[in-house]
C-alpha positions, 0 to 999 in steps of 0.5 A: 839899984840898977835893976830900978834904973833899968826899969825906969830907963825902959819905962822913959823909952816906951813913953817915947814911941808912938801908940798904935792906932787903932784900926780904922772902924770897916764902915764907908760914908752913910746915908740918911733917910727922914721922915714927917714927923721927924723920924730918921733912919742913919744907914751906914755900909760896911766893908768889904761893900759886896757883902751887902751888909750894914748899919741901921739906926733908927731914931725918932719913932718913938719904938722900940727900935729907937737909937738901936745899931742893929746889923742887917742884909739887902735883899734886892728883887730889883728888876731891870725897870724898878729898883726894889731892896729890903734892909733886913735884919733878924727882930726876936728871931724873924726877918724884919725889914724896917726900910723897904726901897721901891723905885725913887720910893723909900719907906719906913716900917717899925713896932707899932707903927702903921701897917704901910709904912711911913715915907722917907726921903733922903736928906743931903745936908744930915748924910754929909754931917752923919759920922759912921765911925760913931754909929759903928762904935754905938754897935759895936758897945751894944753888941758886947753889952749882950743888948743886940743878942736878946732882942735878935733872938727868937722869944717863942713864949712871947710870940705864942703870947701875941698869938694867943691874944689875937685869938682870944679877943677873936673868941669874945667877938664869937661870944659876943655874937652868938651870946655864949660863953665858948672857951678854947686855946692853941694847941701849940705842940703842933706847931715847931718853931719853923712854922711859928716863925714864918706864919702868921698863926692867929689868922689861921686859927681865927677862921672858923671862929669869924666864921661862926661869929658871921652866922650868929649875927644873922640867925636866931637859930645859929645862936641856939645851936653854938649854945647848946652844942659847943662848948669849947673851939681849939685850933691845932696845925696839921698836913691838911684842913680838917675840922672835926666835931667831938661832942662839944669841943670843936677842933679846927685843924688848919694849914697854911697851905689851904685855901679859902678858909673860912668859907670851908669851916662855914660850910662845915658849921651849917653842915654837921651843928 
């Protein structure tokens, strides 16, 4: 009986103590930029400010970035005369900068949007209404659920698929122009992850395809030669630009360091086919 009374008394005492307040969110007042079709990007600074870390919440673009609160770092290339800042995060394992500020102009970029982005303007009224603590809470929830980690992680298979699609499209354009059925593929075993993360693989691989397409568009002789001589056109990466014809297989060994690659492919075809 005494034990029960003691427990009850302790519960009563604890009930009278003030609840411990949660620590304040490590954020400061933010800014909201608005686009022409209602697109919005909220920019919330994280403390301490000297680390130049921010949370951005993009809305109204209809893209995969909408309503995600990803962590960003400001990359500053400002000069004495011009402000230039990129708000950069990791998107599928690569640097991605949705918000770019140059001088008095601000651009918002997002997946599926126009290549040069859209102009956004600072909105004083929306900035005053922005609650940075709510943006931070949304970021915490998305982090704890694993949603952000999945989107920020590098997905090699998905990245390869994008370049494979671009290569296949260029190959189809070649076949249409040359009236052929040449096959081809990118040799992914020759492309390490750091290169895949930083380089536009398909851009380098399609140079011989576009060169051959151009030849076929102006020459019946070129169309006949391709049909008679080529069955496959493959691409690989190496330390130098080294095109090679092996029987009916053309192998394009390329490197980002080489210049004038389409012209080099054209010269090779004219000499060796």
